[in-house]
C-alpha positions in Angstrom: 28.2 19.8 34.1 27.4 16.1 34.7 24.5 14.3 33.0 22.3 14.5 36.1 22.7 18.3 36.3 22.0 18.6 32.6 18.9 16.5 33.0 17.6 18.7 35.8 18.5 21.9 34.1 16.8 20.9 30.8 13.9 18.8 32.1 15.1 15.8 30.1 15.4 12.4 31.6 19.0 11.0 31.7 17.9 8.1 29.3 16.4 10.7 26.9 19.7 12.5 26.8 21.6 9.3 26.1 19.0 8.4 23.4 19.5 11.8 21.7 23.3 11.1 21.8 22.8 7.7 20.2 20.6 9.4 17.5 23.2 12.0 16.8 21.1 15.0 17.9 23.4 15.8 20.8 27.2 15.2 20.3 28.9 12.7 22.6 30.5 14.8 25.3 34.0 14.5 26.4 34.7 12.4 29.6 36.3 13.6 32.7 39.3 11.8 34.3 36.7 10.0 36.5 35.0 8.9 33.2 31.9 11.1 33.7 30.3 12.8 30.8 31.0 16.5 30.8 28.4 18.7 29.2 28.6 22.3 28.2 26.2 25.2 28.2 25.9 24.6 24.4 24.7 21.1 25.1 22.0 22.4 27.4 20.9 24.9 24.8 20.8 22.1 22.2 18.7 19.9 24.5 16.3 22.8 25.2 16.0 23.4 21.4 15.2 19.7 20.9 12.6 19.7 23.7 10.9 22.7 22.2 10.8 21.1 18.8 9.4 17.9 20.3 6.7 19.8 22.2 5.6 21.0 18.7 5.3 17.4 17.5 8.4 17.5 15.3 10.1 14.3 14.4 13.7 13.5 15.1 14.4 13.8 11.3 12.8 17.2 11.3 15.1 18.2 14.2 18.1 16.9 12.3 17.1 19.1 9.4 16.7 22.1 11.6 20.1 21.4 13.2 21.6 21.2 9.7 20.4 24.7 9.0 21.6 25.9 12.3 25.1 24.7 11.5 24.9 26.4 8.1 23.0 29.7 8.7 23.9 31.1 5.2 21.5 28.5 3.5 18.1 29.6 2.3 15.3 28.5 4.6 12.9 27.2 1.9 13.3 23.7 3.1 12.5 24.8 6.7 9.3 26.5 5.4 8.3 23.4 3.4 8.9 21.2 6.4 6.7 23.3 8.6 4.0 23.4 6.0 4.0 19.6 5.9 3.8 19.5 9.7 0.9 21.9 9.6 -0.9 19.8 7.1 -0.3 16.6 9.1 -1.6 18.4 12.2 -4.8 19.5 10.4 -5.3 15.9 9.3 -4.8 14.7 12.9 -7.3 17.3 14.1 -9.9 16.2 11.5 -9.3 12.6 12.5 -9.8 13.4 16.2 -13.0 15.4 15.5 -14.3 12.3 13.6 -13.4 10.2 16.6 -15.1 12.6 19.0 -18.3 12.4 16.8 -18.2 8.6 16.8 -17.7 8.4 20.5 -20.5 10.9 21.1 -22.8 8.8 18.9 -21.8 5.7 20.9 -22.3 7.5 24.2 -25.8 8.6 23.0 -26.9 5.0 22.9 -27.1 4.8 26.7 -28.4 7.5 28.9 -29.6 5.7 32.0 -28.5 3.4 34.7 -29.3 0.0 33.0 -27.8 -3.4 33.5 -24.8 -4.2 31.5 -27.0 -6.5 29.4 -29.2 -3.6 28.4 -26.4 -1.0 27.9 -26.5 0.4 24.4 -22.8 1.2 24.4 -21.8 -2.4 25.3 -24.3 -3.8 22.8 -23.0 -1.6 20.0 -19.4 -2.5 20.7 -20.3 -6.2 20.8 -22.3 -5.8 17.5 -19.2 -4.2 15.9 -17.1 -7.1 17.1 -19.5 -9.5 15.4 -19.2 -7.4 12.2 -22.9 -6.5 12.5 -22.2 -2.8 12.6 -22.5 -0.2 15.2 -23.9 3.3 15.5 -20.5 4.9 15.5 -19.3 3.3 12.2 -22.5 2.8 10.4 -23.8 -0.6 9.4 -20.4 -2.3 8.9 -17.7 -1.2 11.3 -14.9 -2.8 9.3 -16.0 -1.4 5.9 -14.1 1.3 4.2 -11.1 1.0 6.5 -12.8 3.0 9.3 -11.3 0.8 12.0 -7.6 -0.1 12.0 
């Protein structure tokens, strides 16, 4: 199949397929006499595997590791388990970070509940105060202290 058909079949953009080829996640396909790339069913399965891994937030390096184990199925899967454990830990940290962000945004939102002029808006005043390093409700008295804002 040609690259357009592969893209349609797998839900990958053509440029994404080419990117995965450059990154070595998908082997460079043979070319037809007309110089078109010719992909196999195995290429489609590989792309679907990559898409599924990416949907789980896995990095390209993680996918390379998984492909290594796919190519050598007799190897023990300890490294796969450790990789997924690290990914779970990172995900838990991201969730905690997003929960802190949600709390900060809610604190900021709570500073303005009515239809006021922009001059009187608590949200805008807090954001301006933080920009002047005077602190804001969402980050405490010093918005830049402790590395809270990066």
